[in-house]
C-alpha positions as CSV (number, residue, x, y, z in Angstrom):
1,M,266.4,156.7,91.2
2,R,265.9,153.1,89.8
3,K,264.7,152.4,87.1
4,G,261.7,150.2,86.2
5,I,260.3,150.1,89.8
6,H,257.6,152.6,89.4
7,P,254.4,151.2,88.4
8,E,253.0,152.5,84.5
9,N,249.4,152.0,85.0
10,Y,248.0,154.6,86.4
11,R,244.6,155.9,85.8
12,M,242.3,158.4,87.4
13,V,240.3,156.2,90.2
14,A,236.9,157.6,92.3
15,F,237.7,157.1,96.0
16,K,234.5,157.9,98.4
17,D,234.7,158.3,101.9
18,M,232.1,156.1,103.1
19,S,231.3,157.6,106.6
20,N,230.4,161.3,105.1
21,G,229.9,160.7,101.0
22,D,232.2,162.9,100.3
23,V,233.8,161.6,96.2
24,F,237.5,162.7,95.2
25,L,239.4,161.7,92.2
26,T,243.1,161.2,91.9
27,R,245.5,159.3,90.0
28,S,246.0,155.4,91.4
29,T,247.4,152.2,90.1
30,A,244.4,150.1,93.3
31,N,242.8,147.3,91.7
32,S,238.5,147.6,92.7
33,K,235.8,145.6,91.2
34,E,233.0,148.4,91.2
35,T,232.9,151.4,89.7
36,L,231.4,155.4,89.9
37,D,230.0,157.8,87.7
38,V,231.1,161.3,88.7
39,E,229.8,163.8,86.1
40,G,229.1,161.1,83.2
41,V,232.0,159.1,83.3
42,E,232.7,155.9,84.8
43,Y,236.0,155.8,87.5
44,P,237.1,152.3,89.3
45,L,235.5,152.8,92.8
46,I,237.8,152.9,96.1
47,K,236.0,153.0,99.3
48,L,237.3,154.4,102.6
49,E,236.5,155.1,106.0
50,I,237.6,158.1,106.9
51,S,239.5,160.5,104.2
52,R,240.8,164.6,104.9
53,T,237.2,165.4,104.9
54,S,236.2,163.3,107.9
55,H,239.6,163.4,109.9
56,P,239.4,164.6,113.1
57,Y,242.2,166.5,112.8
58,Y,241.9,168.1,109.6
59,T,237.8,169.6,110.3
60,G,239.1,170.0,114.1
61,K,236.4,168.1,115.1
62,M,236.6,165.6,118.5
63,K,234.3,163.1,117.5
64,L,235.5,159.8,115.7
65,V,232.4,157.6,114.5
66,D,233.3,154.3,115.2
67,T,231.4,152.3,112.3
68,A,232.9,148.6,113.0
69,G,232.2,148.1,116.1
70,R,228.5,149.2,116.7
71,I,227.2,145.4,116.5
72,D,229.3,144.3,118.9
73,K,228.9,146.8,121.9
74,F,225.2,146.4,121.2
75,K,225.8,142.2,121.3
76,S,227.3,143.0,124.5
77,K,225.3,145.1,125.8
78,Y,222.2,143.3,125.6
79,A,224.0,140.1,126.2
80,K,222.7,139.8,129.7
81,F,219.3,139.8,128.5
82,K,219.8,136.4,126.1
83,K,218.6,133.8,128.0
C-alpha cells in the first residue's frame, strides 16, 4: 500500500437522513458548514436524501419517495390551466 495517500483529518460527523430524520455518527473527512447537537456534543452535519434507514433495499418497502421532482410534477400537471 502506498504511504501518504490517505487523509489524516478524520473526525466524528453527524449524517442526517432528510427523508425520515434519522441521525447517525461516523468518522469522516467530509466538510460541512452546518452543525448538529447530538446528546450535548456539536458535530459537523452532512445531509443525506436517502440512507440505510430509508432505502427500499434495506427496509423491504418498495415505495421510494421522490423529493426532488414534486414541484416540477405539480407545475407540469397544472400548466394547462395557466393562461
